[in-house]
C-alpha positions in Angstrom: 0.0 0.0 0.0 2.9 2.3 0.8 4.5 1.6 -2.5 1.2 2.4 -4.3 0.7 5.7 -2.5 4.3 6.8 -2.9 4.6 5.7 -6.6 1.4 7.5 -7.6 2.1 10.6 -5.5 5.7 10.9 -6.8 4.5 10.4 -10.4 2.1 13.3 -9.9 4.8 15.5 -8.5 7.4 14.6 -11.2 4.9 15.1 -14.0 4.1 18.4 -12.4 7.8 19.3 -12.4 8.0 20.0 -8.7 11.5 18.6 -8.4 14.1 21.1 -9.9 11.6 23.1 -11.9 14.3 25.5 -13.1 15.8 22.7 -15.1 12.8 22.4 -17.4 12.1 24.7 -20.4 8.6 26.1 -20.9 6.5 24.4 -23.6 6.2 27.6 -25.7 10.0 27.7 -25.8 10.3 24.1 -26.9 7.8 24.8 -29.7 8.9 28.2 -30.9 12.7 28.1 -30.4 13.4 24.5 -31.0 10.8 24.0 -33.8 9.3 21.0 -32.1 5.6 20.0 -32.8 3.3 20.3 -29.9 2.6 16.6 -30.2 6.3 15.8 -29.9 6.5 17.8 -26.7 3.4 16.0 -25.3 4.9 12.6 -26.3 8.1 13.6 -24.6 6.3 14.5 -21.4 4.4 11.2 -21.4 7.7 9.3 -22.1 9.4 11.1 -19.2 6.4 10.2 -16.9 6.5 6.6 -18.1 10.2 6.4 -17.5 9.9 7.8 -14.0 7.1 5.4 -13.1 9.0 2.4 -14.5 12.1 3.4 -12.5 10.1 3.9 -9.3 8.5 0.5 -9.7 12.0 -1.0 -10.4 13.2 0.6 -7.1 10.3 -1.0 -5.2 10.8 -4.4 -6.8 13.2 -6.0 -4.3 11.2 -4.8 -1.2 7.8 -5.9 -2.7 9.2 -9.3 -3.7 10.6 -9.7 -0.2 7.3 -8.7 1.4 5.4 -11.1 -0.9 7.8 -13.9 0.0 7.3 -13.2 3.7 3.5 -13.1 3.3 3.6 -16.2 1.1 1.9 -14.4 -1.7 1.9 -16.3 -4.9 4.2 -14.9 -7.6 1.4 -14.2 -10.1 -0.2 -11.9 -7.4 3.1 -10.1 -6.9 3.5 -9.7 -10.6 -0.1 -8.4 -10.8 0.7 -5.9 -8.1 3.5 -4.5 -10.2 1.1 -4.1 -13.1 -1.5 -2.4 -10.9 1.2 0.0 -9.6 2.1 0.9 -13.2 -1.5 1.3 -14.1 -2.4 3.6 -11.2 0.7 5.7 -11.5 0.1 6.4 -15.2 -3.6 6.9 -14.8 -3.1 9.5 -12.1 0.3 10.8 -13.2 -1.1 12.1 -16.4 -3.0 14.7 -14.4 0.3 16.2 -13.3 1.0 16.8 -16.9 -2.4 18.4 -17.3 -1.7 20.9 -14.4 1.7 21.6 -15.9 0.2 22.5 -19.3 -2.6 24.6 -17.7 -0.5 26.5 -15.1 3.1 26.2 -16.3 4.1 29.5 -14.8 2.1 29.1 -11.5 3.9 26.4 -9.5 1.9 27.0 -6.4 -1.4 26.5 -8.2 -0.2 23.3 -9.7 1.0 21.9 -6.4 -2.3 22.7 -4.6 -4.3 21.2 -7.4 -2.2 18.0 -7.5 -2.4 17.5 -3.7 -6.2 18.2 -3.6 -6.8 15.9 -6.7 -4.9 13.0 -5.2 -6.5 13.4 -1.7 -10.0 13.8 -3.2 -9.8 10.8 -5.5 -8.4 8.5 -2.8 -10.9 9.6 -0.1 -13.9 10.1 -2.3 -13.5 6.7 -4.0 -13.3 5.1 -0.5 -16.5 6.9 0.6 -18.5 6.4 -2.7 -17.8 2.8 -3.6 -14.8 1.1 -1.9 -13.8 -1.2 -4.8 -13.1 1.9 -6.9 -10.4 2.9 -4.4 -7.0 1.8 -5.5 -5.8 1.0 -1.9 -8.8 -1.1 -1.2 -8.7 -2.9 -4.5 -5.0 -3.6 -4.1 -5.5 -5.0 -0.6 -8.4 -7.2 -1.8 -6.3 -8.3 -4.8 -3.3 -9.3 -2.8 -5.5 -11.0 -0.1 -7.5 -12.8 -2.8 -10.8 -11.4 -1.5 -13.9 -10.9 -3.6 -15.2 -7.4 -3.7 -19.0 -6.7 -3.8 -20.5 -5.8 -7.2 -21.9 -2.4 -7.9 -25.7 -2.7 -7.7 -27.9 -0.1 -9.2 -31.6 -0.9 -9.4 -31.7 -4.5 -10.7 -28.4 -4.2 -12.5 -25.1 -5.6 -11.1 -21.6 -4.9 -12.4 -18.6 -6.8 -11.2 -16.3 -4.8 -8.9 -13.2 -5.4 -11.0 -15.0 -4.2 -14.2 -16.2 -1.0 -12.4 -12.7 -0.5 -10.9 -10.8 -0.7 -14.2 -13.4 1.2 -16.1 -13.2 4.1 -13.6 -9.4 4.2 -13.7 -9.3 3.9 -17.5 -11.8 6.8 -17.6 -9.6 8.9 -15.3 -6.5 8.2 -17.4 -8.3 8.8 -20.7 -9.8 12.0 -19.6 -6.4 13.1 -18.3 -4.7 12.3 -21.7 -7.4 14.2 -23.5 -7.1 17.1 -21.1 -3.3 17.1 -21.5 -3.6 17.3 -25.3 -6.2 20.0 -25.1 -4.1 22.0 -22.5 -1.0 21.9 -24.6 -2.8 23.2 -27.7 -4.6 25.8 -25.6 -1.2 27.1 -24.3 0.0 27.8 -27.8 -3.0 29.7 -28.9 -2.9 32.0 -26.0 
């Protein structure tokens, strides 16, 4: 659980360029002075986020494998945990890129938004429907527990389907918002 929270939180902060912000060029400068297409800048930002997430998970690997061995968690569950960490970090981390594109010159606004966004999603998802919460889902996954389905009227949806649909939606909206914010920044 700690690895999940730290990986996602640090992915948000790195995408938001909170570490050594003076080392990064503004997007307008990349496009105007370097002649790069806005899509190339966006792909570069996504590649940097993916590289950071991959390295973060690689750093967690020995400790998570050790913890899994102590808890006698089957290897497929441990491997699935790594995939879930990657999935969550990318789904939420893209929102750091959105804030960067929207408020590139206002670091404080980006930092406040990222922290509120992260806190809101984790707490709200726990209050609304627990299987949507990444922490609860990860604990249930590792513990091989069945989560209750989402029931609305007479319709029931499996918790796993609802969980992944929700997070794919969060990530997809984030990617679309990132693309929109990059284009918006150049027209202003």
